[in-house]
N, C-alpha and C positions, 0 to 999 in steps of 0.2 A: 384546604392542604390535603395533598394526597396521604393515605396511611403510610405509615413508616414501615420499610421492608428490612427485616433483618437478614443481611446477606449470608452472614455465618449459618444462620437457621436454614436458609434456602438450600445452601450447599451441603449442611448436616456435618459441619465441622466446628471445632472449639475456637475461641476467638485467638487462641495461641498457635493455631495451625500453621504448619510450615508452608512454603509456596508448592513443595512436592504433594503435600496432603490435599491442598486445594486444587492442583491440577488433576489428580486421581479422582476426587469426589466429582468435579466438574465433568470429566470425561465419562464416568459411570452414569451420572443423571442425564447427560447429554444424549447418550445412547438409548437410555430407557424412555425419555420423554420426546425423543425426535419427532416433529410433526409427519414426516414421512410415513411413519408407523400406523397413523390413524389421520388421514387428511383431513377428515370432516369433524374432528374433535377440536373446537375451538378452545376448549379448557387446556388441551394438550399444548396448544400453540402459545397460549398466554403463559403457562409453565414454563416452556421451553425459553421464551423471551426472558422470563424472571431469571432462570438459571444463568442464561447468558450475560444478563446484566450483573448478576451477583459475580460471576467469574471475571467481567471486565474490571471490576472494581478492586476485588481482593487479589487478583493475580498482578496487578500495578502497585508497585511498593508506594509510589507517592500518593495515589487515589486512596489506598487502603489506609495510609496513615491519617488522612484527612477524615476519611470515614470513622476511623477508631476514635479520633479527637472530637469531631463535630456531629457525630450520628446523622440524623435526617438532614441536618443542614451543611453536610460536607461539601454540596456542590457550590456552596457560597463561600468556602472556608477563605478564599482568596480575597473577596469583597470585605469580610470580616477583618482579616488581618490588615488590610490596607486601611480600612476606616480606624482600627486601633492606631496605627501608626500617625495618621492624620490627627486623631484626637489628642494624641500625646504631643505633637507638635502645636497644635492649636491652643492646648492648655498651657504649654510653656510660654508660648508667645503672649497669650491673653493675661497670664499671671504677671507679666512684665507691666503690662498696661492697666493691671488692676481689675479686669473685667474677664468673663469667660461665658460663652454660649455654645450650646452643642448637646450631644446625647448625654443622658444620665449615665452613671459610672456603669461600666462593664469592663472585664478583664480576664485574661486567661488565669491568673492567680486568685483564686478565691471569688472571683466575679461571676456572674451567670450570662454567658455569652447568647443565651436565649433570649434574654432581654433586648439585646441588640437586634437580633433576628426579628422580632416583633417589631421593634420601632422602625427599622429600615424596610423590610419585606413585608409588614402587615400580618395580622393574626385573623385567621378565619376569612370571612368576607368583609367585616367591617373595617379592617385595618386599624393601625394604631401609630401615633406619633408621626414624624416626618419619614417620607417614603421617597426612596432614592431609586432612579432607574439605572438597572444593570443589564449588561449584554447576557444573555444565556450561555451555558457551556458550550464550548466546541466539542464536536464529535469526532472520531478517528476511526477510518475503515480501511481495509485491505480489498483490492479488486484483482482477482487471477486471470491471467489471460495467456495465450500462446503467443509465440513471435509472429505466426502467421495472422493471428487476430490483429496484432499491433501494426500489421503491415497496411491495413486498409482502413478508412473512417467507419466507424461503427456505432450503432445504438445500443444501450444497455438499460435496462429497466432495474431499478433499485427500490428496495422497500425501506422507506425511511419513516419512522415514527408511525408505522401503520399505513403509510400512504405510498403508492407507487409512483416513482419518479422516473421519467425518460431522460437520460443525458446523452450526448454525443461525444465520443471519444475520437479526437482526430487521429489520422494515421501518423505514425512515428513516435508514439508513447515510448518512454525508455523505463527499463526496470528500475524499480525504486523511485520513479518520479511521483511526486505529491501533487494534486490538484485541489482547489478549494471550491467549493459550492457554497457561495453566500446565503446564509439564512437558513440553512438546513441543519442547524444544530438544535440544542434545547433552547425553549422558548424563554425569552427575556423576563425580567423581573420587574413589576410595577410599570409595565409599558415599554421597558426597554428592548432593544433589537435582539432578534434570535442569535444564537451562536452560529458558527459555521460548521461546514462538514469537509474534512480534510480526508481525500481518498489516496491511498498509495497504491501504485500499480506493480504487482508482483508477475513478472513475465518469465515464462518458461520456454526454452528453445526446442520446438518440435521440427527442426529443419537440420539440412546438413551443413548450413552456414554459419559462420561465427560473426557476430555483430559486435562492432567496435565503433561507437558514436553512430554515424549515420552510413558507415561503410560496411559491406560484406566480404567475407572472405571464405574460400573454398578449395579443396585439393582436387584435381582431376587426374585419374590414371591414364596414362599414354602408352600403347604398344610400342615397342621399340622400332617398328617398322614405320609407324606413324610419325614418331619422333624424328626419325632419321630423312624420310622422303617428305614429310608435310601432309597435310590434308584438310578437309572441311569437316567439323565436328558440330553435332547438335547438342548444345548443354543447358542444363536447366538454370534458370534465374528465378526469383521470387515472383517475378512478373510473368513468367512462362518460358518457353523454348527460345533458344537464341542460336543462330548459325554463327559458328566461329572458325576463323582461318587460323591453322597451326602451321607456322613456318617451317620449312625444312631443316635439319640439323638443329632442332630444338633441345636444349640440355636439361638434364634433370634439375629440378628445383626453380626452373625459370618461371617468374611470376608476370602475369599480363593483367593490365588495368581495362576493365570495360566501363567507360564513363556513364554515369546515370542510371546504371543499372543496380544501385545498392539500396538502403533503406530510405523510405521517405522521410524528409525534413519536417519536423513537428509543426504544425500550423502554417507551413509554407507551401501552398499548393502548387504541384508541377515541379517542385525540387527534391532531388534524390542524391544521395551519396553514391559511391562508386563500388563496383564489384570487381574484387580481386581474386585471380584464380592462379594457383600454383600448379605446375605440371610435375607428376611423379611418374618417371619412366620406369614401365614394367618389362623386366626381361623375360625371354620366352623360357618356359621350362620343358623337359621332355622332348628334347630334339631328335628327330629322326636321323639315320645316317647320311641321307642326302643333305639334310640341313647342316650338319655338322661339317660336311664336305664344302658346302658353300661358304660357310663362315672361314673355313680354313683358307680358302681360296681369298676371300676378301682380306683376311688377315695378311696373307702373302703379298697382295696387293698394296696394303698400306705401308709395308716395310719398304 
């Protein structure tokens, strides 16, 4: 069994530290021990991982509660509580029939839950009692990317439990979307399956387009003369340049749809949303005397 790590000691905070105390301590230590400051120092990398692990647990109210209650066994708290419940149900049922078989007594009140962990998960290398297979703990992570990155299928290398894993992210990933990598979580117990890794995409917009689902929206400024007389424009899309015909007498706020020039549909090759362009008519400024004269003539004609 791995040595017990005191997460409070790692961050240098008291057990009663507030969430803000933990955040401040983590930031200070993370800056001090960041591997980039000394890339060849393996001890610095280990320390940094330990600091991150401590922060991940203590900054999460639910994980911290389990850690405070179960110490080194906190990762198996759910299995313990489940077994507690099953034991109570089994005891109640067995008493009705006059028999009972199962774990020896353990309980949250006055009992020693370490006895349970030794029975179920084994102690040292020899193990003890009845061993039950349990799935390992799931991991959660966030992956930052830009909207431009999410537009194309790309490969990303992640470091998981010290190992580099190459994953493929299909085009069309959405902000807040979560994917699961089966078996990349914590190792299982007593031969049980590994936990899973859940990755949440955090996508920042580095473009002039607004994304809504698989559709893209943008606004283009049109000179008054172009709007009145019509013209062909070269406009930007996320797929590159596109020639677009603007009809004569286009009104301010007119919206046009370009089919299939929006965002890729996730995991559907060759399918795209649409691009919506809104025209914003720009009035000319700093008119010359000749221009004013011509506008007056136009106004007279319109009457």
